[in-house]
C-alpha positions as CSV (number, residue, x, y, z in Angstrom):
1,M,-85.2,67.4,-74.9
2,S,-82.4,69.6,-72.4
3,W,-80.4,71.3,-73.4
4,L,-77.6,69.4,-73.0
5,D,-78.4,67.1,-76.0
6,R,-79.6,70.1,-77.9
7,I,-75.6,70.8,-77.5
8,L,-74.2,67.5,-77.9
9,G,-76.5,65.3,-79.7
10,N,-78.7,62.3,-79.2
11,D,-76.3,60.1,-77.0
12,H,-77.8,56.8,-77.2
13,Q,-76.6,57.7,-81.0
14,R,-74.2,58.7,-80.8
15,A,-72.8,55.5,-78.5
16,T,-74.3,53.6,-81.0
17,D,-71.6,55.2,-83.9
18,E,-68.4,55.9,-81.8
19,Y,-68.8,52.2,-80.0
20,T,-69.5,49.9,-82.6
21,G,-69.1,46.5,-81.6
22,R,-67.5,47.2,-77.6
23,E,-68.3,45.8,-74.7
24,S,-70.1,48.5,-72.4
25,A,-69.1,49.1,-68.7
26,S,-72.4,46.9,-67.4
27,E,-71.9,44.1,-70.0
28,R,-68.9,43.7,-69.0
29,A,-69.5,44.5,-64.9
30,A,-72.3,41.2,-65.1
31,R,-68.9,39.2,-67.1
32,K,-67.4,38.9,-64.2
33,R,-69.6,38.6,-61.7
34,R,-70.3,35.7,-63.7
35,E,-66.7,34.5,-63.9
36,G,-66.1,34.8,-60.5
37,H,-69.5,32.4,-59.7
38,H,-67.3,29.9,-61.2
39,G,-64.2,30.3,-60.1
40,G,-62.4,28.3,-57.1
41,G,-65.1,26.1,-56.6
42,A,-62.5,23.2,-57.5
43,Q,-60.0,24.5,-56.0
44,Q,-62.1,25.0,-52.3
45,A,-62.5,21.9,-51.7
46,A,-59.2,20.3,-53.1
47,R,-58.1,21.7,-50.4
48,A,-61.1,20.5,-48.1
49,G,-60.3,17.4,-49.2
50,Q,-56.2,18.1,-48.4
51,A,-57.3,19.0,-45.0
52,W,-59.2,16.3,-44.5
53,E,-56.1,14.3,-45.1
54,D,-53.9,15.8,-43.6
55,R,-55.9,14.9,-40.4
56,D,-56.9,11.8,-40.9
57,R,-53.3,10.6,-41.0
58,N,-52.1,12.8,-37.8
59,Q,-54.8,10.6,-36.9
60,D,-53.5,7.1,-38.0
61,R,-49.4,8.4,-37.0
62,A,-50.4,9.2,-33.3
63,G,-52.2,5.7,-31.7
64,R,-54.8,4.2,-31.7
65,W,-58.3,5.8,-31.6
66,Y,-59.0,4.3,-28.3
67,R,-57.1,3.1,-25.2
68,A,-56.2,-0.3,-24.4
69,A,-57.7,-2.2,-21.7
70,R,-55.1,-3.0,-18.9
């Protein structure tokens, strides 16, 4: 036990007493990290699909993909 523990008391016990029911900083960081993995996947796929559709339509509007023989 260090001299600081003697002055301030047991910080683990104090933390469990004062912050009962609250999320810790490390738990919050882990939750945010997990949430970050779930967000944006569907939007990214939708954007890619829309870009493909736009390219396909522009190609159709430009005309045939081959040149007719003369």
